C-alpha positions as CSV (number, residue, x, y, z in Angstrom):
1,X,-17.3,56.8,45.3
2,X,-17.3,58.2,41.9
3,X,-13.4,58.9,42.2
4,X,-12.9,55.2,42.7
5,X,-15.2,54.2,39.9
6,X,-13.2,56.6,37.6
7,X,-9.9,55.4,38.7
8,X,-10.9,51.6,37.8
9,X,-12.2,52.5,34.3
10,X,-9.1,54.4,33.6
11,X,-7.0,51.3,34.5
12,X,-9.3,49.4,32.2
13,X,-8.8,51.7,29.0
14,X,-4.9,51.7,29.8
15,X,-5.0,48.0,29.9
16,X,-7.0,47.6,26.5
17,X,-4.4,50.1,24.7
18,X,-1.3,48.3,26.1
19,X,-0.9,45.9,23.1
20,X,-0.2,49.0,20.8
21,X,2.2,50.8,23.5
22,X,5.9,51.2,22.8
23,X,8.4,49.5,25.2
24,X,8.9,53.1,26.9
25,X,5.5,53.2,28.0
26,X,5.6,49.8,29.4
27,X,6.6,51.0,32.9
28,X,3.9,53.5,32.9
29,X,1.3,50.8,32.2
30,X,2.8,48.9,35.2
31,X,2.6,51.6,37.5
32,X,-0.7,52.5,36.7
33,X,-1.8,48.8,37.3
34,X,0.1,48.9,40.5
35,X,-1.5,52.0,41.9
36,X,-5.0,50.6,40.9
37,X,-4.6,47.5,42.9
38,X,-5.9,47.7,46.4
39,X,-3.4,44.6,47.2
40,X,0.0,46.3,46.0
41,X,2.2,44.4,48.4
42,X,0.9,41.4,46.7
43,X,2.3,42.4,43.4
44,X,5.8,42.9,45.0
45,X,5.8,39.8,46.9
46,X,8.7,37.4,46.7
47,X,6.8,34.4,46.0
48,X,4.0,33.5,43.4
49,X,0.9,33.3,45.3
50,X,-1.9,31.3,44.3
51,X,-4.7,33.8,45.5
52,X,-6.7,36.0,43.5
53,X,-6.1,39.6,44.2
54,X,-9.2,41.9,43.5
55,X,-9.4,45.8,44.3
56,X,-12.3,46.7,46.3
57,X,-14.7,48.9,44.3
58,X,-17.2,51.1,46.3
59,X,-20.7,49.7,46.1
60,X,-23.7,49.7,47.9
61,X,-24.8,46.6,49.8
62,X,-27.7,46.1,47.5
63,X,-25.6,45.6,44.4
64,X,-25.9,41.9,43.0
65,X,-22.6,40.4,42.7
66,X,-22.2,38.7,39.4
67,X,-19.5,36.0,38.9
68,X,-18.0,34.5,35.6
69,X,-15.8,31.5,35.1
70,X,-12.5,30.7,33.7
71,X,-12.7,28.3,30.8
72,X,-9.2,27.5,29.9
73,X,-5.9,28.6,30.8
74,X,-3.5,28.2,27.7
75,X,0.2,28.6,27.5
76,X,1.6,29.1,23.9
77,X,5.3,30.0,25.5
78,X,5.6,26.5,27.2
79,X,7.5,28.4,29.8
80,X,4.9,29.5,32.5
81,X,3.9,27.3,35.7
82,X,2.2,27.7,39.0
83,X,-0.5,30.0,37.8
84,X,-2.5,31.8,40.4
85,X,-5.7,31.4,38.4
86,X,-7.0,28.1,37.0
87,X,-9.7,26.4,35.0
88,X,-13.1,26.6,36.7
89,X,-12.2,29.6,38.9
90,X,-15.1,32.0,39.4
91,X,-14.4,35.7,39.4
92,X,-16.5,38.8,40.3
93,X,-17.3,41.0,37.3
94,X,-16.1,44.4,37.4
95,X,-13.2,43.5,39.8
96,X,-9.6,44.0,39.1
97,X,-7.7,40.6,39.0
98,X,-4.0,40.0,39.2
99,X,-2.8,37.0,37.4
100,X,0.7,35.5,38.4
101,X,2.8,32.7,37.5
102,X,6.4,31.5,37.2
103,X,8.1,32.0,34.0
104,X,11.5,30.3,32.6
105,X,12.2,32.8,29.9
106,X,13.3,36.5,29.9
107,X,10.4,38.8,30.0
108,X,10.1,40.8,26.5
109,X,7.8,43.5,25.6
110,X,6.2,40.9,23.1
111,X,4.9,38.8,26.1
112,X,1.1,39.1,26.5
113,X,-1.6,37.9,28.7
114,X,-4.8,37.4,26.5
115,X,-8.1,37.7,28.2
116,X,-10.7,36.7,25.5
117,X,-10.1,39.4,22.9
118,X,-8.2,42.0,25.1
119,X,-4.4,42.0,25.6
120,X,-2.3,43.0,28.8
121,X,1.3,43.2,29.3
122,X,3.2,41.3,31.8
123,X,5.6,42.7,34.4
124,X,8.1,41.2,36.7
125,X,7.6,40.6,40.3
126,X,10.3,41.2,42.7
127,X,10.6,37.2,42.8
128,X,12.9,36.8,39.8
129,X,10.9,34.0,38.4
130,X,7.4,35.7,38.9
131,X,5.3,37.6,36.4
132,X,2.2,39.3,37.1
133,X,-0.5,40.9,34.9
134,X,-4.0,42.9,35.8
135,X,-7.1,43.0,34.2
136,X,-10.7,43.9,34.9
137,X,-12.9,40.8,34.8
138,X,-15.7,41.4,32.0
139,X,-19.2,40.2,32.0
140,X,-18.5,37.1,30.4
141,X,-16.7,33.8,30.9
142,X,-13.1,34.1,30.0
143,X,-10.1,32.3,28.2
144,X,-6.6,33.3,29.3
145,X,-3.6,32.8,27.0
146,X,-0.2,33.6,27.6
147,X,1.8,34.0,24.4
148,X,4.7,36.0,22.7
149,X,3.5,38.2,19.9
150,X,5.0,36.6,16.6
151,X,7.9,38.5,14.7
152,X,8.3,38.8,11.2
153,X,11.3,37.1,9.3
154,X,11.9,40.0,6.8
155,X,13.6,37.2,4.5
156,X,10.2,35.6,4.0
157,X,7.0,36.9,2.6
158,X,4.4,38.4,5.1
159,X,1.1,40.2,5.3
160,X,-1.2,41.7,7.8
161,X,-4.0,39.4,9.4
162,X,-7.3,41.1,10.1
163,X,-10.4,39.4,11.6
164,X,-13.7,40.2,13.5
165,X,-14.1,39.0,17.0
166,X,-17.1,36.8,18.0
167,X,-18.9,35.6,21.0
168,X,-18.2,31.9,20.4
169,X,-14.7,31.8,19.3
170,X,-11.3,33.6,20.1
171,X,-8.3,33.8,18.0
172,X,-5.5,32.9,20.6
173,X,-1.8,34.4,20.2
174,X,-2.7,36.8,17.3
175,X,-4.1,40.5,17.6
176,X,-6.0,41.6,14.4
177,X,-3.8,43.8,12.6
178,X,-0.6,42.0,13.3
179,X,1.8,41.4,10.5
180,X,3.1,37.6,10.3
181,X,4.9,35.5,7.9
182,X,3.0,33.5,5.4
183,X,2.2,29.9,6.6
184,X,2.1,30.9,10.2
185,X,-0.1,28.6,12.5
186,X,-3.3,30.1,13.5
187,X,-5.3,28.7,16.6
188,X,-9.1,29.5,17.1
189,X,-10.3,28.5,20.5
190,X,-14.0,27.6,20.3
191,X,-16.7,27.5,22.9
192,X,-18.1,24.2,24.3
193,X,-20.2,22.3,21.3
194,X,-18.9,24.5,18.4
195,X,-17.4,23.6,15.2
196,X,-15.8,26.2,12.7
197,X,-14.8,26.7,9.2
198,X,-12.0,29.5,8.6
199,X,-11.7,31.2,5.0
200,X,-9.6,34.4,4.0
201,X,-9.9,37.1,1.4
202,X,-6.8,38.8,0.0
203,X,-6.7,42.4,-0.7
204,X,-7.1,41.6,-4.6
205,X,-10.3,39.6,-3.8
206,X,-9.0,36.1,-4.0
207,X,-10.3,33.9,-1.3
208,X,-10.3,30.2,-0.2
209,X,-10.6,28.0,3.1
210,X,-7.6,27.6,5.4
211,X,-6.0,24.3,5.7
212,X,-7.3,22.6,9.0
213,X,-4.6,21.0,11.1
214,X,-7.0,19.6,13.7
215,X,-10.1,21.0,15.3
216,X,-8.7,24.2,16.5
217,X,-5.4,25.0,14.4
218,X,-5.2,26.0,11.0
219,X,-2.3,27.2,8.7
220,X,-2.3,30.7,7.2
221,X,-2.2,30.5,3.3
222,X,1.0,31.3,1.1
223,X,-0.5,34.1,-1.2
224,X,0.8,37.1,-2.7
225,X,-1.0,39.9,-0.7
226,X,-0.3,42.8,1.7
227,X,-3.1,41.8,3.8
228,X,-5.7,39.2,4.4
229,X,-9.0,39.2,6.2
230,X,-10.2,36.0,7.9
231,X,-13.8,35.0,8.1
232,X,-14.5,32.7,10.9
233,X,-17.9,30.9,10.8
234,X,-19.0,29.0,14.0
235,X,-21.8,26.4,14.0
236,X,-23.3,25.6,17.4
237,X,-23.8,21.9,17.8
238,X,-27.2,20.5,18.9
239,X,-27.9,17.2,20.6
240,X,-28.9,14.5,18.1
241,X,-31.1,11.4,19.2
242,X,-30.0,7.9,19.3
243,X,-32.6,5.4,18.6
244,X,-32.4,1.5,19.1
245,X,-34.4,-0.9,17.0
246,X,-34.4,-4.7,17.2
247,X,-33.3,-5.3,20.9
248,X,-35.2,-8.5,21.8
249,X,-34.9,-11.0,24.7
250,X,-31.8,-12.2,23.2
251,X,-29.7,-9.1,23.7
252,X,-28.3,-8.0,27.1
253,X,-28.0,-4.2,27.5
254,X,-27.7,-4.5,31.5
255,X,-24.0,-3.8,31.4
256,X,-24.4,-0.2,31.1
257,X,-27.1,2.3,30.0
258,X,-27.3,2.7,26.3
259,X,-26.6,6.5,25.4
260,X,-29.9,8.0,23.8
261,X,-28.2,11.5,22.7
262,X,-25.0,12.5,21.3
263,X,-23.1,15.7,19.5
264,X,-21.3,15.6,16.4
265,X,-17.9,13.9,16.6
266,X,-18.6,12.7,20.2
267,X,-17.3,9.1,20.8
268,X,-20.3,7.1,21.6
269,X,-19.8,3.9,23.8
270,X,-22.2,1.1,24.3
271,X,-21.8,-2.3,26.0
272,X,-24.0,-4.8,24.2
273,X,-23.9,-8.7,24.4
274,X,-25.9,-11.5,23.7
275,X,-27.4,-14.3,25.8
276,X,-25.7,-17.6,25.3
277,X,-26.3,-19.3,22.1
278,X,-26.8,-16.0,20.3
279,X,-24.8,-13.3,18.4
280,X,-26.0,-10.0,16.9
281,X,-25.3,-8.1,13.8
282,X,-25.6,-4.1,13.8
283,X,-26.6,-1.5,11.2
284,X,-26.7,2.3,11.4
285,X,-29.1,4.5,9.5
286,X,-26.2,6.7,8.3
287,X,-23.8,4.3,6.4
288,X,-20.9,6.4,7.0
289,X,-20.9,5.3,10.9
290,X,-18.2,2.7,11.3
291,X,-18.2,1.0,14.5
292,X,-15.3,-0.4,16.3
293,X,-15.7,-3.4,18.9
294,X,-13.2,-3.8,21.9
295,X,-13.1,-6.0,25.0
296,X,-15.8,-7.1,27.3
297,X,-18.5,-6.5,24.3
298,X,-17.7,-2.6,23.8
299,X,-19.1,-1.2,20.7
300,X,-18.0,2.4,20.0
301,X,-18.3,5.0,17.2
302,X,-18.3,8.7,16.4
303,X,-21.6,10.5,16.2
304,X,-22.6,11.8,12.9
305,X,-24.1,15.3,12.4
306,X,-27.7,13.9,12.4
307,X,-30.2,11.7,14.3
308,X,-29.1,8.1,14.2
309,X,-31.0,4.9,14.5
310,X,-29.1,1.6,15.3
311,X,-30.9,-1.6,14.2
312,X,-29.8,-5.1,15.9
313,X,-30.4,-8.3,14.4
314,X,-29.9,-11.4,16.4
315,X,-28.8,-14.6,15.1
316,X,-28.9,-18.2,16.8
317,X,-25.6,-20.1,17.2
318,X,-25.7,-23.2,15.1
319,X,-23.7,-26.2,15.9
320,X,-21.2,-27.9,13.8
321,X,-20.7,-31.6,14.6
322,X,-19.9,-34.7,12.6
323,X,-21.8,-38.0,12.4
324,X,-19.7,-40.6,14.3
325,X,-17.7,-42.4,11.3
326,X,-15.3,-45.3,11.9
327,X,-11.7,-44.2,11.6
328,X,-12.5,-40.6,11.9
329,X,-11.0,-39.3,15.1
330,X,-11.9,-35.5,15.4
331,X,-13.1,-32.5,13.5
332,X,-11.6,-28.9,13.4
333,X,-13.6,-25.9,12.1
334,X,-12.3,-22.3,11.4
335,X,-14.5,-19.3,10.7
336,X,-12.8,-16.5,8.5
337,X,-9.5,-17.6,9.7
338,X,-10.2,-18.1,13.6
339,X,-10.8,-21.4,15.0
340,X,-14.3,-22.2,16.2
341,X,-13.5,-23.7,19.8
342,X,-17.2,-24.0,20.7
343,X,-18.2,-25.8,17.3
344,X,-20.7,-23.0,16.7
345,X,-20.8,-20.6,13.8
346,X,-21.0,-16.7,14.7
347,X,-24.1,-16.3,12.5
348,X,-22.1,-13.4,10.3
349,X,-21.3,-13.8,6.8
350,X,-17.9,-15.7,5.9
351,X,-16.3,-18.9,5.1
352,X,-16.0,-22.0,7.1
353,X,-13.2,-24.6,6.7
354,X,-13.8,-28.0,8.1
355,X,-11.0,-30.4,8.6
356,X,-11.0,-34.1,9.9
357,X,-8.4,-36.2,11.6
358,X,-8.4,-39.9,10.5
359,X,-6.7,-42.8,11.5
360,X,-3.5,-43.9,10.0
361,X,-4.1,-46.1,7.0
362,X,-7.4,-44.0,6.1
363,X,-8.1,-41.2,4.0
364,X,-11.0,-38.8,4.0
365,X,-12.6,-39.2,0.4
366,X,-15.9,-37.2,0.8
367,X,-18.0,-35.0,3.0
368,X,-21.7,-34.4,2.8
369,X,-23.9,-32.7,5.5
370,X,-27.4,-32.3,7.0
371,X,-28.4,-28.8,7.3
372,X,-28.0,-25.7,5.1
373,X,-24.3,-26.0,4.2
374,X,-23.8,-25.9,0.6
375,X,-19.9,-26.4,-0.1
376,X,-17.0,-28.2,-1.6
377,X,-15.0,-30.9,-0.5
378,X,-11.3,-30.6,-1.7
379,X,-7.7,-31.7,-0.3
380,X,-8.9,-33.0,2.9
381,X,-10.9,-29.7,3.8
382,X,-14.6,-29.3,3.3
383,X,-15.2,-25.4,2.7
384,X,-18.6,-23.6,2.6
385,X,-19.9,-20.1,2.9
386,X,-22.1,-19.1,5.7
387,X,-24.9,-16.8,4.8
388,X,-26.7,-15.7,8.0
389,X,-29.9,-15.0,6.2
390,X,-30.2,-18.7,5.1
391,X,-28.5,-20.7,7.8
392,X,-31.4,-21.9,10.0
393,X,-30.3,-25.2,11.5
394,X,-27.7,-27.2,13.1
395,X,-25.3,-28.7,10.7
396,X,-24.0,-32.5,11.0
397,X,-21.3,-33.3,8.7
398,X,-20.9,-36.9,7.6
399,X,-17.4,-37.6,6.4
400,X,-16.6,-40.7,4.5
401,X,-13.2,-42.6,4.5
402,X,-11.7,-45.2,2.7
403,X,-8.7,-47.6,3.3
404,X,-5.4,-46.1,2.3
405,X,-2.3,-47.5,1.3
406,X,1.4,-46.6,2.6
407,X,3.9,-45.3,0.1
408,X,7.5,-46.3,1.3
409,X,10.9,-45.5,0.0
410,X,14.5,-46.9,0.0
411,X,17.0,-44.4,-1.3
412,X,20.8,-45.1,-1.5
413,X,23.4,-42.7,-0.6
414,X,23.4,-39.6,-2.7
415,X,19.7,-39.5,-3.3
416,X,16.8,-38.3,-1.5
417,X,13.1,-38.7,-1.9
418,X,10.2,-36.1,-1.8
419,X,6.6,-36.1,-3.0
420,X,5.7,-33.7,-5.9
421,X,2.6,-32.2,-4.8
422,X,1.7,-33.6,-1.3
423,X,3.6,-34.3,1.8
424,X,1.6,-37.4,2.9
425,X,2.5,-41.3,3.2
426,X,-1.0,-42.8,2.6
427,X,-2.9,-42.7,-0.8
428,X,-6.3,-44.0,-1.9
429,X,-6.5,-46.7,-4.4
430,X,-6.4,-45.4,-8.2
431,X,-5.2,-42.2,-7.0
432,X,-1.9,-40.7,-8.6
433,X,1.3,-40.6,-6.6
434,X,3.9,-38.4,-8.1
435,X,7.3,-38.2,-6.7
436,X,10.8,-36.6,-7.2
437,X,14.2,-38.1,-6.8
438,X,16.8,-35.5,-5.8
439,X,20.4,-36.1,-6.6
440,X,23.4,-34.6,-4.6
441,X,26.3,-33.0,-6.4
442,X,28.7,-35.5,-8.0
443,X,26.1,-38.2,-8.7
444,X,23.7,-39.0,-11.6
445,X,20.9,-41.5,-11.7
446,X,20.3,-44.5,-14.1
447,X,16.5,-44.5,-14.7
448,X,16.9,-48.4,-15.0
449,X,17.5,-48.4,-11.1
450,X,13.9,-47.0,-10.1
451,X,11.3,-49.5,-9.2
452,X,8.0,-49.5,-7.5
453,X,6.8,-52.8,-6.1
454,X,3.8,-53.8,-3.8
455,X,4.3,-55.5,-0.4
456,X,3.0,-58.7,-2.5
457,X,5.9,-58.5,-4.8
458,X,4.1,-56.9,-7.8
459,X,5.8,-54.4,-10.0
460,X,3.9,-51.4,-10.5
461,X,4.1,-49.4,-13.7
462,X,5.4,-45.9,-13.4
463,X,6.0,-43.2,-15.8
464,X,8.5,-40.3,-15.9
465,X,7.3,-36.5,-16.5
466,X,9.6,-33.3,-16.9
467,X,10.6,-33.4,-13.2
468,X,8.8,-36.2,-11.5
469,X,7.8,-39.8,-11.6
470,X,4.3,-40.9,-11.2
471,X,2.0,-44.0,-11.0
472,X,-1.5,-45.0,-10.1
473,X,-1.8,-46.4,-6.4
474,X,-2.7,-49.9,-6.1
475,X,-4.7,-51.8,-3.6
476,X,-1.6,-52.5,-1.4
477,X,1.3,-50.9,0.2
478,X,4.2,-50.0,-2.2
479,X,7.9,-49.2,-1.7
480,X,9.8,-47.1,-4.1
481,X,13.5,-47.8,-4.6
482,X,16.4,-46.4,-6.3
483,X,19.6,-48.2,-5.7
484,X,21.9,-47.7,-8.7
485,X,24.1,-44.5,-8.5
486,X,27.1,-44.0,-10.5
487,X,29.7,-41.4,-9.5
488,X,30.9,-39.1,-11.7
489,X,34.7,-39.3,-12.4
């Protein structure tokens, strides 16, 4: 029994020291690992097995079996496949474990299996595509990483990287004391619910934080130093509470259960809607929280590093209608650029534009309203700002229309007609009509040929501006003529 335990411990010591061994000692390490395994035939198998090979250490029947889990299997080489161990597997503490995989690249002395903060060589199985490595299962959950140790480009500056190991993190693919080029990527694996900051100190005392690429990856600094020492600070996250206020009978939360806790950076999702006729506005106790809204009443946001209170404020939909007015056909309302198809406002701050369709021969000349809707009528559109805190009633618009008169035109060949500032044919009496006469090439216009007359035969006085003609609209339809064109010779 003592001899068996001693042999297993010897294997473990050899495995730990394997990262600093030379290529010449690699075969010796492999031989030792072969002899320590009770399933030596499985190491020389022609196929990569998906089973876990464990040597049988002598123990009494009363010994408690302790198992620890594999938290992650990471392949930095991107060349391995068909792992014999997987995330979530449970392994017995103190047992010898064989890890196998298929491998696309040629095996080199720089190819390692990292088990937390220990490193082991790979060796070839008799199967040309198979690699194996052995280790003693430690009394802790483990992360497995397949990597090729970095090589130094002598044409670029380099330094030695040193760091202390920790319980809640593992530096993957880079053993402490390794020389690397400046600017090399650094990966720090973190335990669940942890965040980290990584800083460095040079031999001369200079120090700063590393640039973070994402949650786990950093870039080593470009500094003039022979070595740097990393300081890795890990913070274990705690759950924060989420409290909801203002949820009343107008809010429907039955779609899904509202989350009441969350960890920093968690994506929190909640499905919240209002009963018919109501909408809601939401505010957060942390003003840096920015919610996003998706389909099917989904609201989501990232949890801050503090307790959070979410307050709902409900608002009633108020209808937008217009009083029945002769010669007014319909009304269209748009809120913040989107059409309000249900003739209701959302209860949020924004601008409402209301336009009306009127019969031919008539024109909208004013809009008033019953309800809280201070606004301004201009160019056939009534605009007003919605303030959800002040709106408290339905809004009834009262448009007024006046008889408008038609502007017609008769142009000779070589001449086209257009309005100067509006593309419409009907104008209210006493409104200004401005028009432009556009000549084609090869023609010029004799101003004496231009006339404006009513249907009743009366001449209408007009004037000429810099680039247009204009006149005051009478209480009758008018026709604009320009009949005299002289061709240039």
